[in-house]
C-alpha positions in Angstrom: -12.7 24.4 12.8 -15.0 26.3 16.1 -17.6 28.3 15.5 -17.8 31.5 13.9 -19.6 34.3 16.3 -19.8 36.7 13.3 -22.4 35.1 11.3 -25.4 35.9 10.5 -28.8 33.9 9.1 -30.9 34.8 7.1 -34.2 33.4 5.4 -33.7 30.4 3.0 -35.2 31.4 0.0 -37.9 29.6 -2.5 -36.3 27.7 -5.2 -39.1 27.5 -7.9 -37.8 24.5 -10.5 -37.4 25.7 -13.9 -38.0 23.1 -17.1 -35.5 21.5 -18.6 -34.7 22.5 -22.0 -33.1 18.7 -23.4 -35.1 19.0 -26.7 -33.9 23.2 -27.6 -31.1 24.1 -29.3 -29.6 27.9 -29.6 -28.6 28.9 -33.0 -25.0 28.6 -31.8 -25.3 25.0 -31.4 -27.0 24.2 -34.2 -24.2 25.9 -36.0 -21.3 23.5 -34.1 -23.4 20.5 -34.2 -24.0 21.0 -38.5 -20.4 21.8 -38.8 -18.3 19.4 -40.7 -14.9 18.2 -39.4 -12.7 15.2 -40.4 -13.4 12.0 -38.0 -10.8 10.9 -35.3 -10.5 7.4 -36.2 -9.9 5.4 -33.0 -6.9 2.9 -32.0 -7.6 0.1 -29.9 -4.9 -1.8 -28.5 -4.1 -5.0 -29.7 -2.5 -7.3 -27.8 -1.3 -9.6 -29.9 0.5 -6.8 -31.6 1.3 -3.8 -29.3 2.7 -6.3 -26.8 5.2 -8.6 -26.3 4.9 -11.8 -23.4 8.5 -13.7 -22.9 10.3 -14.7 -19.7 13.8 -14.9 -18.0 16.1 -17.5 -18.4 14.9 -18.2 -14.6 11.1 -18.2 -16.0 9.7 -15.1 -14.9 6.9 -13.9 -16.8 7.8 -10.9 -18.5 5.2 -8.2 -20.3 7.2 -6.0 -23.0 6.1 -2.7 -25.0 9.4 -1.1 -26.4 9.8 2.7 -26.3 10.8 3.7 -29.5 10.6 7.8 -29.2 13.3 8.2 -26.5 15.9 6.7 -23.8 13.3 6.5 -21.1 11.7 3.3 -18.9 9.9 2.6 -16.6 10.7 -1.3 -14.9 8.2 -2.7 -12.4 8.3 -6.5 -10.4 4.6 -6.8 -10.0 3.3 -9.2 -7.4 -0.2 -10.2 -7.4 -1.0 -9.5 -3.8 -0.8 -6.5 -1.1 -2.6 -5.0 1.5 -5.6 -7.1 1.8 -2.9 -10.0 2.0 -0.9 -8.6 4.7 -1.9 -5.3 6.0 1.9 -4.4 7.2 2.6 -4.1 3.2 2.1 -0.8 2.7 3.6 0.4 6.3 6.6 -1.3 5.4 6.6 0.4 1.8 6.3 4.0 3.2 9.1 2.9 6.0 11.5 1.3 3.0 12.5 5.0 2.1 13.6 5.9 5.3 16.2 3.6 4.8 20.0 3.4 3.6 21.9 0.1 4.1 25.2 -0.3 5.9 27.5 1.8 3.6 24.9 4.2 2.6 22.9 6.5 4.3 19.0 6.8 3.3 20.0 10.1 1.7 23.1 8.8 0.0 21.1 6.1 -1.4 18.5 9.2 -2.8 21.9 11.2 -4.1 23.4 8.1 -6.0 19.6 7.7 -7.9 19.6 11.4 -9.0 23.4 11.1 -10.3 22.0 8.0 -12.7 19.1 10.4 -13.2 16.8 7.8 -12.4 14.4 7.1 -9.3 12.3 4.0 -7.8 9.5 3.8 -5.6 7.7 0.6 -3.8 3.6 0.8 -4.3 1.0 -1.5 -2.5 -2.4 -1.7 -3.2 -5.2 -3.8 -2.1 -4.1 -6.5 -4.3 -0.9 -5.9 -5.9 2.2 -4.9 -5.0 4.9 -3.2 -7.4 8.7 -2.5 -7.4 9.0 0.2 -9.7 12.0 1.9 -11.0 12.4 4.7 -14.0 14.6 7.0 -15.5 17.5 7.2 -18.2 17.7 3.7 -19.9 21.3 3.6 -20.1 21.7 3.7 -16.9 18.8 0.9 -16.2 21.8 -1.9 -15.0 23.3 0.3 -12.6 20.1 1.6 -11.3 18.7 -1.8 -10.7 21.9 -2.8 -8.7 21.5 -0.2 -6.6 17.5 -1.1 -5.9 18.5 -5.1 -5.9 21.7 -3.8 -2.9 19.3 -1.8 -1.3 16.7 -4.4 -0.7 19.2 -6.9 0.3 21.2 -5.1 2.7 19.1 -2.3 3.9 19.4 -1.8 7.6 16.6 -0.5 10.4 16.5 2.7 11.6 14.3 2.7 14.6 14.7 6.3 14.7 12.9 6.6 11.9 10.3 4.1 12.5 9.2 6.5 15.5 8.9 9.7 13.8 7.1 8.0 10.7 4.4 6.5 13.3 4.0 9.7 14.5 3.7 11.4 11.5 0.9 8.5 10.8 -0.7 9.4 14.1 -1.0 13.1 12.8 -2.1 12.2 9.6 -4.7 9.7 11.2 -6.1 12.2 13.0 -6.1 14.9 10.1 -8.1 12.3 8.3 -10.8 12.8 10.8 -11.5 16.2 10.5 -11.5 15.8 6.7 -14.6 15.7 5.5 -13.7 13.9 2.2 -12.0 11.8 4.2 -14.7 10.7 6.0 -17.0 10.2 3.5 -14.6 7.5 1.9 -14.7 5.6 5.0 -18.2 5.9 5.5 -18.7 4.8 1.8 -15.6 2.0 1.9 -18.4 0.6 5.4 -21.6 1.1 3.6 -20.5 -1.5 0.2 -18.2 -3.8 1.9 -19.2 -3.7 5.5 -16.7 -3.8 8.3 -14.0 -5.2 6.8 -13.3 -3.0 3.9 -9.9 -1.7 2.5 -10.2 1.6 4.9 -10.6 -0.6 7.5 -8.0 -3.3 7.3 -5.0 -1.6 8.6 -2.9 -1.5 11.7 -4.0 0.4 14.4 -2.0 3.0 16.2 -1.3 0.5 18.8 -0.2 -2.2 16.8 1.9 0.2 14.3 3.8 1.4 17.7 4.3 -2.2 19.1 5.5 -3.3 15.6 9.5 -4.3 15.3 10.7 -2.4 12.1 12.6 -5.0 11.5 10.1 -7.4 10.6 8.7 -4.4 8.1 12.0 -4.5 6.6 11.9 -8.5 5.9 8.7 -7.9 4.2 10.4 -6.1 2.0 13.4 -8.1 1.5 11.1 -11.3 1.2 9.1 -9.9 -1.8 11.8 -11.3 -4.2 10.7 -14.9 -3.0 7.4 -14.9 -4.4 6.0 -15.4 -8.1 6.1 -12.0 -9.6 6.1 -10.7 -13.1 8.5 -8.0 -14.9 6.6 -5.2 -16.6 8.6 -2.7 -19.1 8.9 0.1 -21.3 11.5 1.1 -23.0 14.1 1.1 -25.3 15.4 -2.4 -24.5 15.0 -5.1 -26.9 13.6 -8.0 -25.3 16.9 -10.0 -25.6 18.8 -7.1 -23.4 16.3 -6.9 -20.9 16.3 -10.2 -20.3 19.7 -10.3 -20.5 19.9 -7.6 -17.8 17.0 -8.7 -15.2 19.1 -12.3 -15.3 22.5 -10.9 -14.2 20.7 -8.0 -11.9 17.5 -9.2 -10.3 18.2 -11.5 -7.3 15.6 -13.9 -6.4 14.3 -16.9 -4.8 15.6 -20.2 -6.3 12.1 -21.7 -5.8 9.7 -19.1 -5.9 6.5 -19.4 -3.3 2.9 -18.8 -4.9 0.8 -15.7 -4.3 -1.1 -15.7 -0.9 -4.0 -15.0 -0.8 -6.2 -13.2 1.5 -10.1 -12.9 2.5 -11.5 -10.7 0.0 -13.8 -8.0 0.5 -17.1 -8.7 -0.1 -20.1 -6.2 -1.8 -23.0 -6.3 0.7 -26.1 -7.3 -0.8 -29.1 -4.6 -0.4 -32.0 -6.5 1.0 -34.3 -3.7 2.2 -34.3 0.3 2.1 -32.0 1.5 5.3 -29.6 4.3 6.5 -25.8 4.5 7.4 -25.3 7.5 9.0 -22.2 8.9 10.0 -21.4 12.1 12.2 -19.8 15.5 10.9 -20.6 19.0 11.8 -21.1 20.8 8.4 -23.7 23.0 6.7 -24.1 19.6 3.9 -24.2 16.6 3.8 -22.7 13.1 1.4 -25.1 10.9 0.4 -24.5 8.1 -1.8 -27.4 5.4 -2.7 -26.3 1.9 -3.0 -28.1 -1.2 -4.6 -26.4 -4.5 -5.2 -28.7 -7.1 -6.5 -25.4 -10.0 -6.8 -25.5 -9.0 -10.6 -22.7 -10.8 -12.4 -20.8 -9.0 -15.3 -20.9 -9.8 -18.8 -18.2 -8.2 -21.3 -21.4 -8.2 -23.6 -23.0 -5.3 -21.5 -20.5 -3.0 -21.2 -21.3 -1.1 -24.3 -25.1 -0.4 -23.1 -23.4 0.1 -18.7 -21.2 3.0 -20.8 -24.2 4.6 -22.7 -26.2 4.4 -19.5 -23.7 5.7 -17.7 -23.1 8.8 -20.1 -26.8 9.4 -20.5 -28.0 9.3 -17.4 -25.3 9.8 -14.1 -21.9 11.1 -15.6 -21.1 14.8 -16.4 -22.7 17.8 -17.0 -25.1 17.0 -19.4 -26.6 14.2 -18.0 -30.1 13.4 -16.1 -29.0 13.3 -12.7 -26.9 16.5 -12.8 -29.3 18.6 -14.8 -32.7 17.3 -12.4 -31.0 17.8 -9.3 -28.5 20.5 -9.7 -29.5 22.7 -13.2 -33.3 22.6 -12.8 -34.3 22.3 -8.7 -31.0 24.2 -7.6 -31.3 20.9 -5.0 -26.7 19.9 -4.8 -23.5 21.4 -5.2 -22.7 18.4 -6.9 -24.7 15.4 -8.2 -24.2 12.4 -10.0 -24.9 8.3 -10.6 -23.0 5.3 -12.1 -24.1 1.6 -12.8 -20.3 0.1 -11.7 -18.8 -2.2 -13.1 -16.2 -4.6 -11.7 -12.6 -4.8 -12.1 -12.4 -8.7 -11.5 -14.6 -11.0 -13.7 -16.0 -12.9 -10.4 -17.4 -10.0 -8.4 -20.8 -8.1 -9.0 -22.1 -4.7 -10.9 -23.8 -2.6 -8.6 -25.7 0.5 -8.7 -24.5 4.0 -6.8 -25.9 7.8 -6.8 -23.7 10.8 -5.2 -25.1 14.0 -4.1 -23.7 17.0 -2.0 -26.3 19.3 -0.6 -27.2 21.8 2.2 -28.6 19.7 5.5 -32.0 20.3 4.9 -32.2 20.0 1.6 -31.6 16.2 2.1 -35.5 14.9 1.9 -36.2 17.1 -1.1 -32.9 15.5 -2.9 -34.2 11.9 -1.7 -37.5 12.4 -3.1 -35.7 13.8 -6.3 -33.6 11.1 -7.1 -36.2 8.3 -6.0 -38.4 9.9 -8.9 -36.0 9.8 -11.7 -34.5 6.8 -10.6 -37.9 5.2 -10.5 -39.4 6.7 -13.9 -35.9 7.9 -15.9 -36.3 11.0 -17.6 -36.1 10.3 -21.2 -34.9 13.0 -24.1 -34.3 11.6 -27.7 -31.5 15.0 -28.3 -29.7 13.9 -24.6 -29.9 10.4 -25.3 -27.7 11.3 -29.0 -25.8 13.7 -27.2 -24.6 11.1 -25.1 -23.7 8.9 -27.4 -22.1 11.1 -29.6 -19.9 12.3 -26.3 -19.0 8.4 -25.7 -18.3 7.5 -28.9 -15.3 10.6 -29.4 -14.7 10.2 -26.3 -13.6 6.7 -27.3 -12.1 7.8 -30.8 -9.9 10.0 -29.1 -8.4 8.1 -26.7 -5.0 6.4 -26.7 -3.5 3.8 -25.0 0.5 4.1 -25.0 3.6 3.6 -23.4 3.1 1.8 -19.6 -0.8 2.0 -20.6 -0.7 -0.7 -22.7 0.7 -3.3 -19.7 -1.9 -1.8 -17.2 -4.7 -2.1 -19.7 -3.4 -5.5 -20.6 -3.1 -6.3 -16.6 -6.7 -5.4 -15.9 -8.3 -7.3 -19.3 -6.8 -10.2 -17.6 -8.7 -9.6 -14.0 -11.9 -9.7 -16.4 -11.2 -12.6 -18.0 -10.4 -11.2 -21.8 -7.7 -10.6 -23.9 -9.3 -7.8 -26.2 -9.4 -4.2 -25.6 -13.1 -3.9 -24.1 -13.4 -0.3 -25.6 -13.4 -2.0 -28.9 -16.4 -4.0 -28.4 -18.1 -0.7 -26.9 -17.1 1.4 -29.9 -18.9 -1.2 -32.3 -21.8 -1.9 -30.4 -23.4 1.7 -28.9 -24.0 2.7 -32.4 -27.5 0.3 -33.1 -28.1 0.9 -29.5 -31.3 2.7 -28.9 -32.8 5.2 -25.8 -35.7 2.1 -25.1 -32.8 0.0 -24.7 -31.2 1.9 -21.8 -34.8 2.6 -20.5 -35.3 -0.9 -20.0 -32.0 -1.6 -18.4 -32.2 1.3 -16.1 -35.5 -0.3 -15.3 -34.4 -3.9 -14.6 -31.4 -2.5 -12.5 -32.2 0.2 -10.4 -35.9 1.6 -10.6 -37.6 0.4 -7.2 -35.3 -1.2 -5.8 -33.8 -1.4 -2.3 -31.1 1.2 -1.1 -28.6 1.8 1.2 -28.7 5.3 1.9 -25.1 6.7 3.4 -25.5 9.6 5.0 -22.3 11.6 6.8 -23.9 14.6 8.1 -25.0 16.6 11.4 -27.6 14.8 13.0 -29.0 17.4 15.2 -29.6 19.4 11.5 -31.3 16.7 9.5 -34.8 15.3 9.3 -34.1 12.2 11.2 -38.1 11.4 11.5 -38.4 12.0 7.7 -35.3 9.2 6.9 -36.8 6.5 9.7 -39.8 6.7 7.1 -37.5 5.2 4.9 -35.8 2.1 6.5 -34.4 1.6 9.7 -31.5 4.0 10.8 -28.0 2.3 11.6 -25.0 5.2 13.7 -22.0 5.2 13.4 -19.0 6.8 14.8 -16.1 8.1 13.7 -13.8 5.9 15.3 -15.8 2.7 13.9 -15.4 4.2 10.0 -11.9 4.8 10.4 -11.3 1.4 12.5 -8.5 3.4 14.2 
């Protein structure tokens, strides 16, 4: 921070674009491509074979995968609500780590877990909350009993809460000075509007005014809501449910999962600029388009192949055109993004980091390759090969099987989506992704989301693209 008085200016050198040589191959590359290797066969998850669904005697649903390799376990109590439903929840989870019980201090609680070779944490996301215990399976009953006792008998430490609030205020101040944090906040504002995951937090004033007892009550009250038991470990399902039935305390009649206000992807109806300040020699910029297009699982192979060819990785069109051939960017990429939940829309996103004085060159270059996507059969063949090999070498194992099942549920499917992609991609042709790009990205209105130092940007040129909406740092963070 501050001004470097020793800095010396030099004239910006002219950069001459070099031709992309996507259709050429060196002798070395040809040797590699011609070499024969035993292909790695893909392995897809079969939810009917690799996962067991059962229930405890109290009726709690259980998702179970057995660990046949060692004596370690991961146990999670999974709730399908989170910060979206109550923005105090992540604060409560963080604060809970500072607490002990009427008989054990916070330090003694951690010592007890250490002796058991186990650990626990409470994780709160926008849509979910999890109480997770992991470690040596032979000590699972004692570790679970310790967690249950802690949740039931935790005592408020008001001094600890004041220290936590002070730490949070310092962290938030640091975020406002951090370029990546500013850009994340601005991007969320551009995609979702003023009600978004970054701004949906307690203000500093609300943090100070919050009674820590209410936060503790939130954690204690989790057991009264419907939730699912997730387990990966050596126990059989019978052994697991016996331990859960004995140790896990729940309310008699579990409450239904609460519902919060969804974050809504903003529809892009016109070209416009969203500009927030950050004093730096470079800008971060996203071009965002949402045509409210519904996701369909049969489209996923085409989308994955398009992303591989056009926007992801160093072999993609975007990276090669903007960084390699034109020297315009530090980093560049683009994606056609599919939703995590079946009722949410798809949308297009580009991303670039460039010098302030190259901003308009980048916007023009991006528009050119979006409106008329460069076509290269060799680059397409490489993209197809890269996608198929990546899927073939991926392995979903251990607790990842449970996570993949939960993701499939959110999308309304009951199978491993990678299997569909792997089977369909070989039949796709370059013309298929060209048509897809024309339908979804070319000549569409975009919201230009820019984080930069306005006094060093060509504002008049931006005004020709569309109206400029300026946001302050406080506005994008919400605190």
